[in-house]
matplotlib code that plots the C-alpha trace (Angstrom):
import matplotlib.pyplot as plt

x = [-20.3, -20.4, -22.1, -20.6, -22.3, -20.3, -16.9, -16.2, -13.2, -12.4, -9.6, -9.7, -11.8, -11.8, -13.4, -14.3, -12.7, -15.5, -18.6, -17.2, -18.9, -17.3, -16.6, -15.8, -14.2, -14.2, -15.7, -13.9, -16.0, -13.3, -9.8, -8.0, -4.2, -1.7, 1.4, 4.5, 5.6, 3.8, 4.8, 2.6, -0.3, 0.5, 0.0, 3.3, 2.5, 3.7, 2.7, 0.5, 1.2, -2.3, -3.3, -6.7, -8.4, -10.7, -13.3, -14.8, -17.8, -18.9, -21.7, -22.6, -25.0, -27.0, -26.8, -26.6, -23.9, -20.3, -18.2, -14.5, -13.4, -10.6, -11.0, -8.9, -9.1, -7.7, -7.2, -8.3, -6.6, -8.1, -6.1, -7.9, -4.6, -5.5, -3.2, -4.2, -3.9, -2.8, -5.6, -6.6, -8.8, -12.3, -13.3, -17.1, -16.9, -17.6, -19.2, -22.0, -20.1, -16.7, -15.1, -11.7, -9.7, -7.1, -4.5, -3.7, -0.3, 0.2, -2.0, -0.5, -1.7, -1.8, -3.4, -6.9, -9.8, -12.0, -10.2, -12.0, -11.4, -12.8, -13.5, -13.4, -14.2, -13.1, -13.9, -11.1, -9.8, -10.5, -8.4, -11.3, -12.3, -15.7, -16.2, -18.6, -18.3, -16.7, -16.1, -15.4, -14.1, -12.8, -9.2, -8.3, -4.7, -3.7, -0.2, 0.9, 3.1, 6.6, 8.3, 11.7, 14.7, 14.9, 11.2, 11.5, 14.7, 12.9, 9.9, 12.1, 14.3, 11.3, 10.0, 13.4, 14.0, 17.4, 18.6, 18.2, 21.3, 20.8]
y = [-20.0, -16.5, -13.9, -10.8, -7.6, -4.9, -3.9, -0.2, 1.8, 5.0, 7.3, 6.3, 4.0, 3.4, 1.1, 2.3, -0.1, 0.2, 0.1, -1.6, 1.1, 1.6, 5.1, 5.6, 8.8, 10.0, 7.1, 6.5, 5.9, 6.9, 8.3, 10.8, 10.7, 13.1, 11.5, 13.2, 10.2, 9.6, 5.9, 5.2, 6.7, 4.5, 1.3, 0.4, -0.5, 1.7, 2.3, 5.4, 6.9, 6.5, 5.7, 4.2, 1.5, -1.3, -2.2, -5.7, -6.4, -10.0, -11.6, -15.1, -16.9, -18.1, -15.7, -18.7, -20.7, -19.6, -19.5, -19.1, -18.4, -17.0, -14.0, -12.2, -9.3, -9.0, -6.1, -6.6, -4.2, -2.8, -5.4, -8.1, -9.0, -10.1, -9.2, -11.6, -10.4, -12.4, -14.3, -13.3, -14.9, -13.8, -15.1, -15.2, -17.7, -15.1, -12.2, -12.1, -9.8, -8.7, -5.6, -5.9, -2.9, -3.5, -0.8, 0.2, 2.0, 2.4, 1.3, -0.6, 1.1, 0.2, 3.3, 4.8, 2.5, 0.3, -1.3, -3.7, -5.0, -8.5, -10.1, -13.9, -16.3, -19.8, -22.2, -22.1, -25.5, -25.3, -24.2, -23.3, -19.7, -18.2, -14.7, -12.9, -9.3, -6.8, -3.1, -1.5, 2.0, 4.2, 5.4, 8.4, 9.2, 12.7, 13.9, 16.9, 19.4, 19.4, 22.8, 22.4, 24.4, 26.4, 27.4, 28.2, 30.4, 32.2, 32.9, 34.1, 36.3, 37.8, 38.8, 40.2, 41.7, 40.0, 38.0, 34.3, 32.1, 28.9]
z = [34.4, 35.8, 33.8, 32.3, 33.5, 31.7, 30.2, 30.1, 29.0, 31.0, 32.0, 35.6, 37.9, 41.6, 44.0, 47.5, 50.0, 52.5, 50.3, 47.2, 45.1, 41.7, 40.3, 36.7, 35.4, 31.8, 29.9, 26.5, 23.4, 20.9, 20.8, 18.7, 18.9, 17.4, 16.0, 14.6, 12.5, 9.2, 9.0, 12.0, 10.2, 7.2, 9.2, 10.9, 14.5, 17.3, 20.9, 21.7, 25.1, 26.4, 30.0, 30.5, 32.4, 31.3, 33.9, 33.8, 36.0, 36.7, 38.7, 39.8, 37.5, 40.5, 43.5, 45.9, 44.1, 44.6, 41.4, 40.4, 36.9, 34.8, 32.6, 30.0, 27.7, 24.2, 21.9, 18.2, 15.9, 12.6, 10.7, 12.8, 14.5, 18.1, 21.0, 23.9, 27.5, 30.5, 32.2, 35.7, 38.4, 39.2, 42.6, 43.3, 46.1, 48.9, 47.0, 44.5, 42.1, 41.2, 39.5, 37.9, 36.8, 34.1, 33.6, 30.0, 29.8, 26.1, 23.2, 20.2, 17.1, 13.4, 12.0, 12.3, 12.4, 14.7, 17.6, 20.0, 23.5, 23.8, 27.2, 27.5, 30.4, 31.2, 34.0, 36.6, 35.6, 31.9, 28.9, 26.6, 26.4, 25.7, 24.4, 26.7, 25.5, 23.2, 23.4, 20.0, 19.7, 16.9, 17.0, 14.8, 14.2, 13.0, 12.0, 13.9, 12.1, 13.3, 12.6, 11.1, 12.5, 9.2, 9.5, 13.2, 12.5, 9.7, 11.8, 14.7, 12.3, 10.7, 14.2, 15.1, 11.6, 11.1, 8.1, 8.0, 7.4, 5.5]

ax = plt.figure().add_subplot(projection="3d")
ax.plot(x, y, z, "-o")
ax.set_aspect("equal")
plt.show()
């Protein structure tokens, strides 16, 4: 089976169409997300508006033997719940290596803690998956203060020196 070279989380990645060179921008080792709803911080799952890319690099086991596999990535939440991604093909029949860029448009969250992207491979005609890598990262949620209308009116009135109506 093909070998996993690396899995990296970044803000943006690109592959040069001419040279096939991979460029990674703003690698992500951890995230801090501000939320304005305390129930999210208490553990009820929501989707954080995060845009990132997971880059998975794969190479042939033997440089002279073409390979074709399936790969998938799953997200493991702090509660150990596993959200399994859709499988995709990795074709190493004509090239020695392959780079796949998976777009992440929103991250399911269940509070602060360790999250983990798990990469798995399977032979092209197999249903059995083998874990080849994991990328753990810490996610910290903080509650932003939302100013109420009364507080905002009081602050504005104080500035303008006019009475506040309640």
